[in-house]
C-alpha positions as CSV (number, residue, x, y, z in Angstrom):
1,M,64.8,-21.5,-219.9
2,I,67.7,-23.3,-219.2
3,N,68.2,-25.0,-216.2
4,A,71.7,-27.0,-214.9
5,K,72.9,-29.1,-212.3
6,I,76.3,-29.2,-211.0
7,K,78.3,-32.4,-211.7
8,K,77.0,-35.2,-209.0
9,S,80.8,-35.7,-208.5
10,L,81.8,-32.3,-208.0
11,S,82.2,-29.7,-204.8
12,F,84.1,-26.9,-205.4
13,F,84.1,-22.6,-205.0
14,C,83.0,-20.3,-207.1
15,D,83.2,-16.8,-208.0
16,Q,80.5,-14.7,-207.5
17,Y,79.9,-12.8,-210.7
18,K,81.4,-9.7,-210.4
19,S,82.4,-10.0,-206.9
20,K,85.3,-11.2,-204.7
21,K,83.2,-13.1,-202.9
22,F,83.1,-17.3,-203.3
23,A,80.2,-19.5,-202.7
24,L,80.3,-23.3,-202.6
25,M,78.8,-25.5,-205.3
26,Q,77.8,-29.1,-204.1
27,G,77.3,-31.9,-206.5
28,G,73.4,-31.7,-207.5
29,Q,73.4,-27.9,-206.9
30,T,70.4,-26.7,-209.7
31,L,71.1,-23.6,-211.5
32,E,69.6,-21.0,-213.9
33,V,72.0,-20.5,-216.8
34,L,71.5,-16.6,-217.8
35,E,74.0,-16.0,-220.5
36,P,77.4,-17.4,-221.5
37,M,80.5,-15.7,-221.2
38,S,83.6,-16.3,-222.8
39,N,86.4,-19.2,-222.0
40,D,83.4,-21.6,-222.1
41,K,82.0,-20.2,-218.5
42,Y,78.5,-19.4,-217.9
43,R,76.7,-16.5,-215.5
44,C,74.3,-18.5,-213.6
45,A,71.9,-17.9,-210.9
46,V,71.6,-20.5,-208.1
47,V,68.5,-21.6,-207.0
48,D,67.5,-23.4,-204.0
49,P,70.7,-23.2,-202.4
50,S,71.4,-26.2,-199.8
51,L,72.6,-25.6,-196.1
52,K,76.3,-26.0,-196.9
53,C,76.0,-23.7,-199.7
54,V,74.3,-21.2,-197.4
55,D,77.0,-22.0,-194.3
56,H,79.5,-21.2,-196.8
57,G,78.6,-17.6,-198.9
58,G,76.1,-18.9,-201.4
59,F,72.6,-17.5,-201.3
60,E,69.4,-17.9,-203.3
61,G,69.7,-15.7,-206.7
62,M,73.5,-15.4,-206.1
63,K,75.1,-14.9,-209.7
64,V,77.7,-17.0,-210.6
65,E,80.5,-17.8,-213.0
66,I,80.3,-21.6,-213.8
67,Y,82.8,-23.5,-216.4
68,A,80.4,-25.7,-218.7
69,E,82.0,-28.8,-217.6
70,D,81.3,-28.7,-214.4
71,M,77.7,-28.7,-215.2
72,D,74.9,-30.8,-216.9
73,M,72.6,-28.6,-218.7
74,D,68.8,-29.4,-219.5
75,N,67.1,-27.2,-222.0
76,Q,63.3,-26.3,-221.0
77,V,60.6,-24.1,-222.2
């Protein structure tokens, strides 16, 4: 399993996978990396969203598209 976190200094809105909805991602937000996509993007699932994330459209398990440069990835078994 590959886990990732949004880089600490970042806060941005991102696209929900295959939807026109958006959610706020904040520095330190935990993600589960599901699969690589084109253009250095990854499809990820939101893990334990912050209150601000939930207030701005996010939810547990929400599938989002995140650029690799916006994440710190960590390989785990």
